[in-house]
C-alpha positions as CSV (number, residue, x, y, z in Angstrom):
1,M,0.4,103.5,34.1
2,G,-2.3,103.1,31.6
3,K,-6.0,103.9,31.6
4,Q,-9.1,102.5,30.0
5,F,-12.2,104.5,29.2
6,E,-15.7,103.3,28.8
7,A,-19.1,105.1,28.8
8,A,-20.7,105.0,32.2
9,Q,-23.5,102.8,30.9
10,V,-23.3,99.1,31.7
11,R,-25.5,96.0,31.2
12,V,-25.5,94.0,34.3
13,K,-27.4,91.0,35.8
14,V,-29.4,91.8,38.8
15,P,-28.4,89.5,41.7
16,E,-30.9,87.1,43.2
17,R,-30.9,88.4,46.7
18,R,-33.2,90.0,49.3
19,W,-32.8,93.8,49.3
20,K,-33.4,95.6,52.6
21,S,-34.3,98.9,51.0
22,K,-34.4,101.0,47.8
23,A,-31.3,102.7,49.1
24,E,-29.4,99.4,49.1
25,V,-30.4,98.8,45.5
26,E,-29.1,102.3,44.6
27,A,-25.8,101.7,46.4
28,W,-25.4,98.5,44.4
29,A,-26.1,100.3,41.1
30,R,-23.7,103.1,42.0
31,E,-20.9,100.7,42.7
32,R,-21.4,99.1,39.3
33,L,-21.0,102.6,37.8
34,A,-17.8,103.3,39.7
35,G,-19.5,106.0,41.8
36,G,-21.6,107.6,39.2
37,P,-25.1,108.6,40.2
38,P,-27.2,105.8,38.9
39,S,-30.4,105.6,36.8
40,I,-32.0,102.4,35.5
41,R,-33.1,101.7,31.9
42,A,-35.4,98.7,31.7
43,S,-39.1,98.0,31.2
44,V,-41.3,96.0,33.5
45,P,-41.7,92.5,32.0
46,Q,-44.8,90.9,30.7
47,G,-47.1,89.3,33.1
48,H,-46.8,92.1,35.7
49,P,-49.7,94.6,36.2
50,E,-47.2,97.4,35.3
51,A,-45.8,95.6,32.2
52,G,-44.2,97.9,29.7
53,E,-43.7,100.8,32.2
54,A,-40.3,102.2,33.0
55,A,-38.6,100.1,35.8
56,T,-37.8,101.7,39.1
57,W,-35.5,100.8,42.0
58,K,-38.5,99.5,43.9
59,H,-39.1,96.9,41.2
60,I,-35.6,95.6,41.7
61,Q,-36.0,95.7,45.4
62,R,-39.1,93.5,45.2
63,G,-37.2,90.9,43.2
64,L,-38.9,91.6,39.8
65,F,-35.6,91.6,37.9
66,A,-33.7,88.9,39.9
67,G,-31.4,87.1,37.6
68,Q,-32.3,89.3,34.6
69,F,-30.2,91.9,32.8
70,V,-30.8,95.7,33.1
71,V,-28.9,98.7,31.8
72,L,-27.5,101.1,34.4
73,A,-26.5,104.6,33.2
74,S,-25.0,107.5,35.0
75,D,-26.9,110.7,35.4
76,P,-25.2,113.0,34.5
77,P,-23.5,111.1,31.6
78,G,-19.8,110.4,32.0
79,L,-17.0,107.9,31.7
80,I,-15.7,105.0,33.8
81,V,-11.9,105.3,34.0
82,T,-10.0,102.1,34.9
83,D,-6.4,102.0,35.9
84,T,-4.9,99.2,34.0
85,D,-2.3,98.4,36.7
86,T,-4.5,98.5,39.8
87,R,-7.9,97.9,38.1
88,A,-9.2,100.7,40.3
89,R,-12.3,102.3,38.7
90,K,-13.5,105.9,38.9
91,F,-16.4,107.8,37.5
92,V,-15.7,111.0,35.7
93,P,-18.8,113.1,34.8
94,S,-19.1,115.0,31.5
95,A,-17.5,118.5,31.6
96,S,-20.6,120.6,31.3
97,R,-24.4,120.4,31.0
98,S,-24.8,124.0,29.9
99,G,-25.5,123.3,26.3
100,L,-22.8,125.7,25.2
101,I,-20.6,124.5,22.3
102,L,-16.9,125.2,22.0
103,G,-16.2,127.0,18.8
104,K,-19.8,128.4,18.7
105,T,-19.7,130.1,22.0
106,D,-17.5,132.9,23.4
107,A,-14.5,131.2,24.9
108,E,-14.8,133.0,28.3
109,E,-18.5,132.1,28.5
110,F,-17.7,128.5,27.7
111,I,-14.9,128.3,30.3
112,G,-17.1,130.1,32.8
113,S,-19.8,127.5,32.2
114,I,-17.5,124.6,32.9
115,D,-16.2,126.4,36.1
116,E,-19.8,126.8,37.3
117,E,-20.6,123.2,36.7
118,R,-17.5,122.1,38.5
119,A,-18.3,124.4,41.5
120,L,-21.9,122.9,41.6
121,R,-20.6,119.4,41.4
122,D,-18.0,119.9,44.2
123,F,-20.6,121.6,46.4
124,V,-23.2,118.8,45.9
125,K,-20.7,116.0,46.6
126,E,-19.4,117.7,49.8
127,E,-22.9,118.6,51.0
128,N,-24.1,115.0,50.5
129,E,-21.2,113.8,52.6
130,R,-22.1,116.3,55.4
131,F,-25.9,116.0,55.3
132,S,-27.3,112.5,54.7
133,K,-29.3,109.8,56.4
134,R,-26.1,108.1,57.3
135,Q,-24.8,111.3,59.0
136,Q,-28.2,111.7,60.8
137,K,-27.9,108.3,62.4
138,Q,-24.4,109.0,63.6
139,A,-25.5,112.4,64.9
140,E,-28.3,110.8,66.8
141,T,-26.0,108.2,68.3
142,E,-23.6,111.0,69.4
143,G,-26.4,113.2,70.8
144,Q,-25.9,116.0,68.2
145,N,-28.7,118.4,67.3
146,W,-29.8,117.3,63.8
147,T,-32.4,120.2,63.6
148,L,-29.4,122.6,63.8
149,S,-27.6,120.6,61.1
150,W,-30.7,120.8,58.9
151,Y,-30.8,124.6,59.4
152,H,-27.2,125.0,58.5
153,H,-27.7,122.8,55.4
154,G,-30.4,125.2,54.3
155,R,-28.1,128.2,54.9
156,R,-25.3,126.7,52.9
157,M,-27.6,125.9,50.0
158,R,-29.0,129.5,50.0
159,Q,-25.4,130.9,50.2
160,F,-24.3,128.8,47.2
161,T,-27.1,130.0,45.0
162,K,-26.4,133.6,46.1
163,D,-22.7,133.2,45.1
164,H,-23.5,131.3,41.8
165,A,-26.4,133.2,40.2
166,Q,-26.5,130.9,37.2
167,V,-27.5,128.0,39.4
168,S,-31.2,128.0,40.4
169,T,-32.3,126.7,43.7
170,E,-34.4,124.1,41.8
171,R,-31.3,122.9,39.9
172,L,-29.4,122.6,43.2
173,W,-32.1,120.5,44.8
174,Q,-32.2,118.2,41.7
175,E,-28.4,117.7,41.8
176,L,-28.3,117.0,45.5
177,V,-30.9,114.2,45.0
178,K,-29.1,112.9,41.9
179,W,-25.7,112.7,43.5
180,G,-27.1,111.4,46.8
181,K,-28.4,108.2,45.2
182,G,-26.6,105.2,46.5
183,Q,-25.1,107.2,49.3
184,D,-28.1,107.5,51.7
185,G,-29.0,110.9,50.3
186,Y,-32.2,112.7,51.1
187,S,-35.2,113.4,48.8
188,R,-35.9,116.7,47.2
189,Q,-38.6,117.5,49.9
190,T,-36.0,117.5,52.7
191,H,-33.6,119.8,50.8
192,Q,-36.4,122.0,49.9
193,D,-37.7,122.3,53.5
194,A,-34.2,122.9,54.8
195,T,-33.9,125.9,52.4
196,Y,-37.4,127.2,53.5
197,F,-36.4,126.7,57.1
198,Y,-33.4,129.0,56.7
199,D,-35.4,131.5,54.6
200,W,-37.9,131.8,57.4
201,L,-35.5,132.3,60.2
202,G,-32.6,134.1,58.5
203,D,-29.3,134.2,60.3
204,V,-29.9,133.3,64.0
205,S,-27.6,132.0,66.7
206,D,-27.2,128.3,67.4
207,D,-28.9,128.7,70.8
208,H,-32.2,129.9,69.3
209,P,-35.1,128.1,71.1
210,I,-36.5,126.6,67.9
211,F,-33.6,124.1,67.8
212,R,-35.0,122.4,70.8
213,F,-37.6,120.9,68.5
214,G,-37.3,118.0,66.0
215,T,-37.3,118.6,62.3
216,T,-40.7,117.0,62.0
217,R,-42.2,119.8,64.1
218,I,-40.4,122.4,61.9
219,Q,-41.8,120.8,58.7
220,H,-45.3,121.0,60.2
221,I,-44.9,124.7,60.9
222,L,-43.6,125.3,57.4
223,W,-46.5,123.4,55.8
224,A,-49.1,125.0,58.1
225,D,-48.4,128.6,57.1
226,R,-46.3,130.0,54.2
227,S,-45.8,133.5,55.6
228,K,-43.1,134.5,58.0
229,R,-45.6,136.3,60.2
230,G,-47.8,133.2,60.4
231,R,-44.8,130.9,61.2
232,D,-43.6,133.3,63.8
233,R,-47.0,133.3,65.4
234,L,-47.1,129.5,65.5
235,L,-43.6,129.3,67.0
236,S,-44.7,131.7,69.7
237,A,-47.7,129.6,70.5
238,I,-45.5,126.5,70.8
239,L,-42.9,128.2,73.0
240,S,-45.1,130.1,75.4
241,G,-48.7,129.9,74.2
242,P,-51.6,127.4,74.0
243,L,-49.5,124.9,71.9
244,Q,-46.9,124.3,74.6
245,G,-46.0,120.7,75.5
246,L,-47.6,119.0,72.4
247,S,-46.1,116.1,70.6
248,D,-45.4,116.4,66.8
249,D,-48.6,114.4,66.0
250,E,-50.7,116.5,68.3
251,F,-49.5,119.7,66.7
252,A,-50.1,118.2,63.3
253,W,-53.7,117.3,64.3
254,I,-54.4,120.8,65.4
255,M,-53.0,122.2,62.2
256,G,-55.2,119.8,60.2
257,K,-52.1,118.2,58.6
258,R,-52.6,114.7,59.8
259,T,-55.5,112.3,60.4
260,K,-53.4,109.2,61.1
261,N,-53.7,107.7,64.6
262,W,-56.4,110.2,65.7
263,P,-58.0,108.2,68.6
264,L,-61.3,110.1,69.0
265,D,-64.3,110.8,66.9
266,E,-64.3,113.0,63.8
267,S,-66.3,115.9,65.3
268,S,-63.6,116.2,68.1
269,R,-60.9,116.4,65.4
270,E,-62.8,119.1,63.5
271,E,-63.2,121.0,66.7
272,L,-59.5,120.9,67.4
273,I,-58.7,122.1,63.9
274,E,-61.0,125.1,64.3
275,I,-59.1,126.1,67.4
276,G,-55.9,125.7,65.4
277,R,-57.3,128.0,62.7
278,R,-57.9,130.7,65.3
279,I,-54.4,130.4,66.7
280,K,-53.0,130.6,63.2
281,S,-55.0,133.7,62.4
282,S,-54.0,135.3,65.7
283,S,-57.6,135.4,66.9
284,Q,-57.8,135.6,70.7
285,L,-58.9,132.3,72.2
286,T,-61.7,132.4,74.8
287,D,-61.4,130.7,78.1
288,A,-63.8,128.1,76.7
289,D,-61.5,127.5,73.7
290,R,-58.5,127.0,75.9
291,E,-60.5,124.7,78.2
292,R,-61.8,122.6,75.3
293,L,-58.3,122.4,73.8
294,V,-56.9,120.9,77.0
295,Q,-59.9,118.6,77.4
296,V,-59.8,117.1,73.9
297,L,-56.0,116.5,74.1
298,K,-56.4,115.0,77.5
299,L,-59.0,112.6,76.2
300,A,-56.8,111.7,73.2
301,R,-53.9,110.9,75.5
302,Q,-56.0,108.8,77.8
303,Q,-57.1,106.8,74.8
304,D,-53.5,106.3,73.8
305,S,-52.5,105.2,77.3
306,E,-55.3,102.6,77.2
307,G,-53.8,100.9,74.2
308,T,-54.8,102.6,71.0
309,D,-52.3,103.2,68.2
310,A,-52.0,107.0,69.0
311,V,-48.5,108.4,69.3
312,P,-47.1,109.2,72.8
313,A,-47.5,112.8,74.0
314,M,-43.9,113.9,73.6
315,R,-41.6,112.9,70.8
316,N,-38.6,114.5,69.1
317,S,-39.2,113.2,65.6
318,Q,-36.7,113.8,62.8
319,V,-36.9,114.7,59.1
320,Q,-39.8,113.2,57.1
321,D,-38.0,112.3,54.0
322,L,-40.7,112.2,51.3
323,N,-39.9,110.2,48.2
């Protein structure tokens, strides 16, 4: 059984086809690289408003390179190994990205560096298989709690960086995004928020009431207040206080984190945000505040029911994956 080796950098012609999404383009590129995380090396052609700029997957998705050649390279660098008998292809990444050089670095340090890289790579590959957009769709179909899966993803990431002190959290997020390309992986924002979600809660049981909410609601809490005390206050207001029964969009409106689909006038929105500020600061709401909060939300829901583009009152939204 023989093997052929070539650098994981190939010049390929982009097919003339309609792409459904950027993720589909990335999956095509990853297959060309035998499973290596893909990056594109090409410039936007002349005649385009972005001529000369570095090409992106979006440019390919929009058909800008249809029938043209581009260079695809793995990131991290590596080799494509082909079995000469079966013609099966496999991507093999470079041994280490540490910058250490054999012969100029202590042998134990060099070996330790390679072991650390291998542990990181194995964790990232396994985690992308467990936590991806593809797995989310399956979980939703089977009625599984994806918010809970998101929390456990954050816990596993934090545990890995605790066990591997040489790997920073930032580096872990970057590698998860890199190795998730072409496999329905999430953006850095989602991995980051999952980590912060676990950092906020710490170790809690799977029956904690927070897991009744969708991940979008959790993200809005994380973005609304950076302190544990402030987040705990907001969660209490949602579970048993003045913010009970709100949709994700309604909560975001009150926190001042969204203007989209607001069905009333600007002064009403500002009034709602001011009430939200008082709740965040733990200021006691007056009876008038509570009455006004109910009144404004009731008017907003009425506008929605009469045919505006506002979002329904209750919705269990999922992760906002920001690219």
